C-alpha positions in Angstrom: 0.0 0.0 0.0 1.1 3.6 -0.5 2.9 5.3 2.3 1.8 8.8 1.1 -1.1 10.1 3.2 -4.3 11.2 1.7 -3.7 14.7 3.0 -0.5 15.1 1.0 -2.3 14.0 -2.1 -5.4 16.1 -1.8 -3.5 19.2 -0.6 -1.2 19.2 -3.5 -4.1 18.5 -5.9 -6.3 21.3 -4.5 -3.5 23.9 -4.4 -2.3 23.2 -7.9 -5.3 22.1 -9.9 -8.3 23.0 -7.6 -9.2 26.1 -9.5 -9.0 24.5 -13.0 -10.2 21.0 -12.5 -13.7 20.2 -13.7 -14.0 23.3 -15.9 -14.7 21.3 -19.1 -18.0 19.9 -20.2 -16.2 16.6 -20.7 -15.5 16.4 -16.9 -19.2 15.7 -16.3 -19.9 12.0 -16.3 -22.8 9.5 -16.1 -22.9 7.0 -13.3 -22.2 4.2 -15.8 -19.0 6.0 -16.8 -17.8 6.4 -13.2 -18.6 2.7 -12.6 -16.6 1.8 -15.6 -13.6 3.8 -14.2 -13.8 1.9 -10.9 -14.2 -1.4 -12.7 -11.0 -0.8 -14.7 -9.1 0.2 -11.6 -10.2 -3.0 -9.9 -9.2 -5.0 -12.9 -5.8 -3.4 -13.2 -5.1 -4.1 -9.5 -6.3 -7.7 -9.4 -3.0 -9.3 -10.4 -0.7 -6.4 -9.6 1.8 -7.0 -6.9 1.6 -5.3 -3.5 4.2 -2.6 -3.2 5.4 0.3 -1.3 6.0 3.7 -2.9 9.2 5.6 -2.2 8.5 8.4 0.2 8.6 12.1 -0.7 6.3 14.7 -2.0 8.0 14.4 -5.4 6.3 11.1 -6.0 3.0 12.6 -5.1 3.6 15.6 -7.4 4.6 13.3 -10.3 1.6 11.0 -10.0 -0.9 13.8 -9.8 0.7 15.9 -12.6 0.5 12.7 -14.7 -3.1 12.1 -13.9 -4.1 15.7 -14.6 -2.3 15.7 -18.0 -4.1 12.4 -18.8 -7.4 14.1 -17.9 -6.8 17.1 -20.1 -5.7 14.8 -22.9 -8.9 12.7 -22.6 -11.0 15.9 -22.8 -9.0 17.1 -25.8 -9.6 13.8 -27.6 -13.3 13.9 -26.8 -13.5 17.4 -28.3 -11.8 16.1 -31.5 -14.3 13.4 -32.1 -17.7 14.9 -31.5 -19.1 13.2 -34.6 -17.7 9.8 -33.8 -14.1 8.7 -33.7 -12.9 10.5 -36.8 -10.7 13.6 -36.4 -11.9 14.7 -39.9 -15.0 16.1 -38.2 -12.8 19.0 -37.1 -12.1 19.8 -40.7 -15.9 20.2 -41.3 -16.6 21.9 -38.0 -17.1 25.7 -37.5 -14.6 27.0 -34.9 -15.0 30.5 -33.7 -12.0 32.7 -33.3 -11.3 36.1 -31.6 -8.7 38.6 -32.8 -8.0 39.3 -29.2 -8.3 36.1 -27.2 -6.8 37.6 -24.1 -9.6 40.2 -23.9 -12.5 38.3 -25.5 -12.7 34.5 -25.6 -15.3 32.8 -27.8 -16.6 29.4 -28.4 -19.1 28.4 -31.1 -21.9 26.3 -29.6 -24.6 26.3 -32.3 -25.3 23.5 -34.8 -22.9 23.6 -37.8 -25.8 24.4 -40.2 -27.1 27.3 -38.1 -28.5 30.0 -40.4 -26.8 33.4 -40.3 -24.4 32.5 -37.4 -21.5 32.5 -39.9 -21.6 36.3 -40.0 -18.7 37.8 -38.0 -19.0 40.8 -35.7 -17.0 43.1 -33.5 -17.0 43.3 -29.7 -15.4 46.0 -27.7 -15.1 45.7 -23.9 -15.7 49.0 -22.0 -15.9 47.6 -18.5 -15.8 44.1 -16.9 -18.6 43.0 -14.5 -17.5 43.3 -10.9 -18.6 41.6 -7.7 -19.7 43.4 -4.6 -16.9 43.7 -2.0 -17.3 44.7 1.7 -13.8 45.2 3.1 -13.7 45.7 6.8 -11.6 47.9 9.0 -8.0 47.1 9.7 -7.8 46.4 13.4 -5.0 45.1 15.7 -4.8 41.4 15.0 -3.8 40.5 18.6 -6.2 42.9 20.2 -9.3 41.9 22.1 -12.0 44.4 21.1 -15.0 42.0 21.2 -16.7 41.1 24.5 -17.0 37.5 25.5 -20.3 35.9 24.6 -22.6 35.0 21.7 -23.0 37.5 18.9 -25.0 37.6 15.7 -25.6 39.5 12.5 -28.1 39.4 9.7 -27.2 38.9 6.0 -29.6 39.8 3.2 -29.0 38.7 -0.4 -31.1 39.2 -3.4 -32.8 35.8 -2.8 -32.8 35.1 0.9 -32.1 36.4 4.4 -29.9 34.6 6.9 -28.8 35.0 10.5 -25.2 34.1 11.6 -24.1 33.5 15.1 -20.6 33.2 16.5 -19.1 32.9 19.9 -16.3 35.0 21.3 -14.1 33.3 24.0 -12.2 35.1 26.8 -8.9 34.5 25.0 -10.1 35.2 21.4 -8.2 37.9 19.6 -9.6 40.1 16.9 -8.1 37.9 14.2 -9.7 34.8 15.9 -13.1 36.5 15.6 -12.4 37.4 11.9 -11.5 33.9 11.2 -14.7 32.5 12.8 -16.8 34.8 10.7 -14.9 33.9 7.6 -15.4 30.2 8.2 -19.1 30.8 8.8 -19.5 32.5 5.5 -17.3 30.2 3.5 -19.1 27.1 4.7 -22.7 28.4 4.5 -23.0 28.3 0.7 -24.8 31.7 0.5 -23.0 32.9 -2.6 -20.2 34.8 -0.8 -16.6 34.2 0.0 -14.6 35.7 2.9 -10.9 36.0 3.6 -8.5 37.7 6.0 -6.3 40.5 4.7 -3.1 41.1 6.7 -1.3 44.4 6.9 2.3 43.9 8.0 1.4 41.2 10.5 0.1 43.8 12.9 -3.4 44.5 11.6 -6.0 42.5 9.7 -9.3 43.1 8.0 -12.2 40.8 7.0 -13.1 41.0 3.3 -16.4 39.6 1.9 -16.9 39.2 -1.8 -20.0 38.1 -3.8 -19.6 35.2 -6.1 -22.0 36.8 -8.6 -21.4 40.1 -10.4 -23.6 42.9 -11.7 -26.9 44.4 -10.6 -30.3 44.1 -12.1 -32.4 47.3 -12.5 -34.4 46.6 -9.4 -31.4 45.7 -7.2 -29.4 48.0 -5.0 -27.0 45.4 -3.6 -26.0 41.8 -3.9 -25.7 41.4 -0.1 -26.3 43.6 2.9 -25.0 43.0 6.5 -26.7 44.5 9.5 -27.6 43.8 13.1 -30.0 45.3 15.7 -28.3 43.7 18.7 -24.5 43.8 17.9 -24.2 47.0 15.9 -21.1 48.0 17.9 -19.3 44.7 17.0 -20.1 45.2 13.3 -18.9 48.7 13.6 -15.5 47.5 14.9 -15.3 44.9 12.0 -16.5 47.5 9.4 -18.1 44.8 7.2 -21.4 46.6 6.8 -20.0 49.2 4.3 -19.7 48.5 0.6 -16.2 49.0 -0.6 -16.9 48.1 -4.2 -20.4 48.0 -5.5 -21.4 45.3 -8.0 -21.2 46.5 -11.6 -22.5 45.1 -14.9 -20.1 44.5 -17.8 -20.3 47.1 -20.6 -19.5 46.2 -24.2 -20.2 47.3 -27.7 -21.6 44.8 -30.3 -21.0 46.1 -33.8 -20.7 49.6 -32.3 -24.0 49.4 -30.2 -23.6 49.6 -26.5 -24.9 46.7 -24.3 -24.6 45.5 -20.7 -24.6 42.1 -19.0 -24.8 41.0 -15.4 -21.7 38.9 -15.8 -18.6 38.5 -18.0 -19.9 35.4 -19.6 -22.9 35.4 -21.9 -24.2 34.0 -25.2 -24.9 35.9 -28.4 -27.5 34.7 -30.8 -27.6 31.4 -29.0 -24.5 30.5 -30.9 -21.4 32.2 -29.5 -20.3 31.7 -25.9 -18.5 34.9 -24.9 -16.1 35.4 -22.0 -14.8 38.9 -21.3 -11.4 39.0 -19.7 -10.1 42.6 -20.1 -11.0 46.0 -21.5 -10.2 46.6 -25.2 -9.0 49.9 -26.8 -11.8 52.0 -28.0 -10.4 52.0 -31.5 -9.6 48.3 -31.6 -12.5 46.0 -30.7 -12.1 42.2 -30.9 -13.2 40.8 -34.2 -15.2 37.5 -33.9 -15.3 35.2 -36.8 -14.5 31.6 -37.9 -11.2 29.9 -38.5 -10.5 28.5 -41.9 -11.0 24.7 -41.9 -7.3 24.0 -42.5 -6.3 26.4 -39.8 -8.8 24.8 -37.3 -7.3 21.3 -38.2 -3.8 22.6 -37.7 -4.7 24.1 -34.3 -6.4 20.8 -33.2 -3.4 18.7 -34.2 -1.1 21.2 -32.4 -3.2 20.8 -29.3 -2.8 17.0 -29.6 1.0 17.5 -29.8 0.9 19.7 -26.7 -0.8 16.8 -24.9 1.9 14.4 -26.1 4.6 16.8 -25.1 3.0 17.2 -21.6 3.6 13.5 -21.0 7.2 13.8 -22.3 8.0 16.8 -20.1 6.5 15.2 -16.9 8.4 12.0 -17.7 11.7 13.8 -18.2 11.4 15.7 -14.9 10.9 12.5 -13.0 13.5 10.5 -14.9 16.2 13.1 -14.3 15.8 12.5 -10.5 14.8 8.8 -10.4 16.2 7.3 -13.6 12.8 5.8 -14.2 12.1 6.1 -18.0 9.0 3.9 -18.2 6.7 6.7 -19.2 9.2 8.1 -21.7 9.7 4.7 -23.3 5.9 4.2 -23.8 5.4 7.7 -25.3 8.5 7.3 -27.5 7.2 4.1 -29.0 4.0 5.8 -30.1 6.0 8.3 -32.2 8.6 5.8 -33.5 5.9 3.4 -34.7 4.5 6.1 -36.9 7.5 8.5 -37.5 7.6 8.3 -41.3 3.8 8.7 -41.6 3.6 11.5 -39.1 6.4 13.4 -40.9 4.3 13.3 -44.1 1.6 15.3 -42.3 4.0 17.8 -40.7 4.7 16.2 -37.3 8.4 16.2 -36.5 10.5 15.2 -33.5 12.7 17.7 -31.7 16.0 16.9 -30.0 14.3 16.9 -26.5 11.9 14.2 -27.7 8.9 16.6 -27.9 7.0 17.0 -31.2 6.3 20.1 -33.2 4.1 20.8 -36.2 4.9 22.3 -39.6 1.6 24.1 -40.3 2.2 24.5 -44.1 2.8 20.7 -44.4 -0.3 19.7 -42.5 -2.5 22.3 -44.3 -1.4 20.9 -47.6 -1.9 17.3 -46.5 -5.5 17.7 -45.3 -6.4 19.8 -48.2 -4.7 17.8 -51.0 -5.8 14.9 -53.1 -4.5 12.3 -50.5 -6.4 13.9 -47.6 -8.1 10.6 -46.7 -4.7 9.1 -46.0 -3.6 12.2 -44.0 -6.8 11.9 -41.8 -6.1 8.2 -41.3 -2.6 8.9 -40.0 -3.9 11.6 -37.6 -6.7 9.3 -36.4 -4.3 6.5 -35.5 -2.0 8.9 -33.8 -4.9 10.4 -31.8 -6.2 7.0 -30.8 -2.7 5.9 -29.7 -2.4 9.0 -27.4 -6.0 8.4 -26.2 -5.2 4.8 -25.2 -2.0 6.0 -23.4 -4.1 8.7 -21.5 -6.7 6.1 -20.5 -4.0 3.8 -19.2 -2.2 6.5 -17.3 -5.4 7.9 -15.8 -6.4 4.5 -14.4 -3.0 3.8 -12.8 -0.5 6.7 -12.6 1.4 4.8 -10.0 2.5 2.4 -12.7 5.2 5.0 -13.6 6.7 5.8 -10.2 9.5 4.1 -8.2 8.0 1.4 -5.9 9.3 -1.6 -4.1 7.3 -4.9 -4.7 6.4 -6.6 -1.4 4.5 -9.6 -2.6 3.4 -11.0 -5.9 -0.1 -12.4 -6.2 -1.0 -15.9 -7.3 -1.7 -15.5 -11.0 -5.4 -16.0 -11.7 -6.3 -16.1 -8.1 -5.3 -12.6 -7.0 -7.4 -10.2 -4.9 -8.3 -6.7 -5.8 -6.5 -3.8 -4.1 -7.6 -0.6 -5.8 -7.0 1.7 -2.8 -3.4 2.7 -3.4 -4.0 3.9 -7.0 -7.5 5.2 -6.5 -6.4 8.3 -4.6 -4.4 9.3 -7.7 -6.9 8.2 -10.3 -9.6 10.5 -9.0 -11.5 8.4 -6.4 -11.7 9.4 -2.8 -11.2 6.6 -0.3 -12.2 6.8 3.4 -9.3 5.0 5.1 -11.3 4.7 8.3 -13.5 2.1 6.8 
């Protein structure tokens, strides 16, 4: 069994990938798909030997990095085969593009034969939507300005009203009180987040931020904090005053001014827009479609980045542990198809990563022998997909470990717990 604790695994995962994990529509799964993942983990562990993993956070980091790269690769492959298993569907698919992706991101969501959705447009960002922020007073962190006892305050949102209660002990400092209130808000699921802001280690303030942005015409606030019994305590905290009011995003669409409650919205039920930053008044983002050959080149380049991700993770680990299992498996994928891949513009670099000659692939998928080019790309995609599936099920297959006992072939027992914590399943070790 693994000697790495669950806390080490989950803390690294949350701190590194917590804000980005699960942000793809391909990360939503049916019960049958989750059951299939568990069944494959059980199957892979049935005849696997029992082992110990070498200690150290480096092993934890490697296994989780590997699993997350596999997840991203699986999502990428899924996006490339929306009409079956053929990558050629990308060539016939409309893919929206923005002339300023850093300011305005776009994704085309309508059916490929949608009427006039092929018309481009300009979008200029005047202002981003903002959440409401109540930033409290900076008070001495180690001071004791709150009387001992039970205190409460009321919180009104646009949907509901709540009452929060907290206790102040005789030894509680101002920062202790701020932390108690922050925990109350963060665990209450009322659409707010709270954090402590430090000033030089001597003073601290409680900041409360709404998860939503913008204000409807009939709204004056997203949340309001008040109390009829502990007004003095709230005055000390200073969290009743609005530091930054919620604001709508403001943007021009083909020169006409519009507003939205958030920075993400849909235009004509076809374009999913995400505003990231303000654009110059004289240079709005131009939204249109990529040429089919460019879209294909971009998709293949994304596939190469997924391949290179495995290579880079494997190289980092091999440089310290001399374990080249992952590098060997990835290298075999390219070597088995090297001549064919070079014919569609995929070439190997000195560091074992792959790069793409865009002119070559555009010519290959647009020429008379395009069917053969798509066949090569499909086999390469499928090989990477199989590797990603294998890696996602058992990332520990590629780390240094010491076998303890080999199972009787054909009569082994399942032991999925060591790998499951890295493969995406949570295990309660108290059971």
